[in-house]
N, C-alpha and C positions, 0 to 999 in steps of 0.2 A: 449433426455437425456438417457444415457447409464444405463443398468441394472447392478446389482452386478456382475453377471457372466462376462459380457462384461468388467467391470472395472478390474477384475482380469486379464483378457487377455491383456487389454491396459497397465496395470502396468508393464507388462513384457518388455515394450519398454525401451530403454536406456535413461531414464530421467537423466539430468545432473544438473538441477537448479530448485529450488522451491522458488517462490516469495510470501511472505505473506503480505496481508493488516494488519493493526493493529487493529483499533477500530471496534468492532463487529466481529473480526476474531481471531487475535493472542491472544488478552487479553480478560478477562471476563469483565462484566459490573462493576466489582470492580477494574478495572485497574491492574489486576494481570495476569502474565503468570504462569500457574499452573506447579507444579513439573513434572506432567505427560507429559505436552507439551514440557518442557525443555528437558526431557529425550528422547522423540521421535525425537526432532530436532538434538540432539547430535548423536543419533544412525544413523540418515539419513546422517549426515556429515561423520561419521565413515565409511559409505559405499561408500564414494566418491562423494556424492551429494552436490553441492554448495547450500547455502541458503542465501536469502537476504530479505529485506523489501521493499515493494512498497506501499507508503502511500501518502495521501493528506497532512499530517502533515509537518511542517517546520522542518529543521534539528535540531534546539535546542530542539524540542519536541519529537524527535525520537532517538537521539544518546544514551540515557540511555538504551533503549530497544535493540538497535542494538548491544550494547556491552554485554548486559545480555545474549542474545541468541548467541553471538559470530558469527555474520554473516561472511561469508568468500567470499563474492562477494560485489562489490560496492552497496551502498545504493541508492534507488530511492525515492525521496521525492518531496513534492509540486506537486503531480499528474504528475510526469515525467519531470517537468521543471528544476529539480535540481538533479544531480547525483554526488555522492561523494564516493571516497574510504576512509573509516574512518581511515585507517592505514597510508596512504600516504598523505591524504587530497587533492589528485588530484580531481578537480571538473569540471563539465560541466554544463553550464546554458543555458536555452532557455527562454529568457526574453520577457515580454510583452512591446512593445515600449512605452516609457514614454508619448508621445503625445496622444496615444490611452488611456492609463491608466488615464491621467488627464481628458480627455473628459468624460470617463465613470464615474469617480468620481463625476464630476459636474452633470451628469445626475441623480445620486442618490439623489440629493437635491430636486428633484421634488416629492419625496415620503416621507411622514411623518414617522419618527421613524426608518428609515433604519439605520443600523450601519455597519461600514466597518473596516476590517483589511487589511492592505497591507503588503504582505510578500516581504521583500527585502533580499539581500544576507546575511546580518548579523543580522537579527532580524525582528521586525514588527513595523509598524506604525498603531496606533489605532485612529479612528476618535472621540472617546468619551473622557470623563474626566478621567476615571480610569479603565484601562484594568484589573488590578488585582482585583479591587473591583467588577467589573462586573462578573468575574469568581467565586469569592467567593459567590456572590449572586446565580449564576447558580448552584453551587455545593450544596448549602443549599436547593435549590428548587428541586434538582434532586430526582426522585422517588426511586432511588437505594440507599440503606443504605450501605455506604462503610465501610470497616474495616479501622483501623488506617493505615495499610500498603498500602491499596488501595488509601486512601486519600492522603498519602504522595507521592505516585507515581503520582497522579493527579496534585498535587501542583508542583512537580519537572518538569513534562512534559509540563504543560500549564501555570502555574502562574508565576513561578520564572524564566522567560526567558526574554531576552532583548526586551523591548517594549518602544516605544516613544508615549506618550499620546499627542494628539493635540487639543482635545476639540471639533472640528468640521471638516467638509470636507475641507473647505478652509485652515485650519491649516494643514491638512494631505497633501494637494496638495503642500503647501509651504515647508513641510518637505521632500517631495519626490524629491530628487535631482538626482535620477538614475532611470533606467528602472526597474520595479519591477519583481519579480518572478511570483506572481499572486495576484489577488484581491479577497477577500472573502466578499460577501455582505449578511448581515442577514436581512430578511424581517421583516415586522411588523405583526400585527394581521390580516391583509387582504392578503390572499394568491394571490388574483387577482392582487394586486399591484406588487408583485414580478414577476408574469408571464408577466404583461405588461412591466416591466422593461427588462426582458429577450427578449421579442419580439422587443423592441426598439433597444437594443444594437446589436442584431443579424441583424436587418434590416439595421442598419448603417454600421456594420463592417463585416458581413458575415463570410467567412472562414478566416478572419484575426484574429479572436479570437476563443477560445474554451470555451464553457460553460458546466460545469458539477456540480454534487452535491454529497456530502457525509453526509450531516446533513439536517434533515428536516427543511424547510423554510429558506434555505440558498443556495447560489450558489458560485462556484469557477470560476473565469475568468482568462484564460491563453492565451498565444500566440497561434495563429492558428496552428492546427495540433498536439498540445501537449497533451499527455495523458500518463497514466501509461504504455500502450502498446508501445507508442513511446519510452519512457524511457527504457523499456525492450528490444526493438529492438536494441537500441544503445548499451546497455550492452551486449546483446547476440553477436553482431558483435565483440565487444571488446574481449569477452571471447572465441570466436570461437564456439558458441553454436547455433544450429538451433532452430527455434520456436517449432518444434515438439519434442524437447528435454527438453521443459520447462513445469513446472506445476505452475499454479497461483491459489491462494486461496483468495477469497474476499467476501464481503457481501453487497456492495452498488453500486449505479449507476456509481460512478467514477471508479468502478472495471470492468465494462462491457467490455470495449475495451480489457483489458488484459486477461479477461476470454476467449474472442473469439480468441485472438492472439495466446495463448499458445496451445501446443499439448494436454494438459488436463486442462480445466478450472473448478475449484471446487468452488461452492457457499456454503456459510454457511446456516445452517438450519434456522437462524434468518434473512436471506436476504429477501427483497421484492420478491413477486412472479415473477415480470418482470425480476429480476436478476436470480432467480432460473431457469426460463424457457430458459435462454440463456446459462446456464452452461452445461458442459458435465456430471457433477455429483454433487449431493448435500450431504454434510456431516451433522453431528449434529450441534447444535448451539454453539456459543462461550461460553456460560455458562455451557455447557455439554461437553466441551473439543473436539469439532468437529475437530480442527486441529490435535490434538494428535491421534484421532481415525482414521483419514485419513492416517496420516503418518505411523501409525502402520500397516495398510494394505499394504502400499508401501514397508515398511521395510520387512514385511513377505514374499512378493513376491520376493524381491531382494535376501534375504537370501536363499530361496528355489532355485533360479536360480544359485547362487554361489555354493550351495551344488551339484546340478546336474552337473554343469560345472566341479567341482572338481572330482566327481565320474567318469565322462567321461574321464578326463585327466588321472586319476589313472588307469582306465581300459585300456587305450591305453598304458600306461607305462608298465603295467603287461604283455600285449600282446607282447610288444617289447622284454621284458626280456625273455619271453617264446620262442620267435623266434630267440633269440640270437642277437638282434639288440641293439646297444649301445644307451643309453638314451641321449648321448651327440651329436648325429648327428643332 
């Protein structure tokens, strides 16, 4: 991990894109992007840096935030399986084959009290009786006391989105008439059951699937080789940007690949130690504006560079005038 002095040196590189994770990173535990963070993002864009979001969330759960921070590069969602330009709606999908998805869904039936969400192109399929009811219950049990604004953001992003309730796994399979973007499996009160399930699906499908996690006691299952890093590589190629010109900021295990992929991978102060250890730099926590604090460092270095460059150009111009050389040559 780089020290503060090394960070200042590294920030002199010509970074062209910053990609933010959302939960635990861009927003506070109250589901709010702070004014300081919004200002820092705007200043970064004013300096010519592109910004986007790379999240495990589905498109309907992220579009509000993408518009709020006014991203100026295509959005990466569903852990890299879905890339969309929010202005043109041009989209790229990397789908989990339906036959694999159906088999994995049937395998979940061996475990008591597993619940499943299936992300499809235009919404979600939920294996339970009431998706919205389950989220209301979760929000009431949450240890964080949300403000009214934060609670409304939570409802807009997670509750009031297109979802088909199916009641059980067989109902979910019947409703799944296309290859899904990803499957999210929530474990029961026995962590060993979820680990056993992971071991079984990996033994059966190996590199045909990717298994990652962004929430405790749950896993995301995607097509093989798909990750936020893969999504970023596709986006970088599209934009003509090299990996060493990218900064990524995240807090969880599904951010690991993109933290390693980028020229500068930044972990949040609230990230697990395993994630921090893989990052190039660790900023403050999401509840203490870690994203804003990091961006302010980047902006400061950028502005100093521009001032130095201006001074040099001005010095050269003065010398040319003194020597009788036209500035138009």
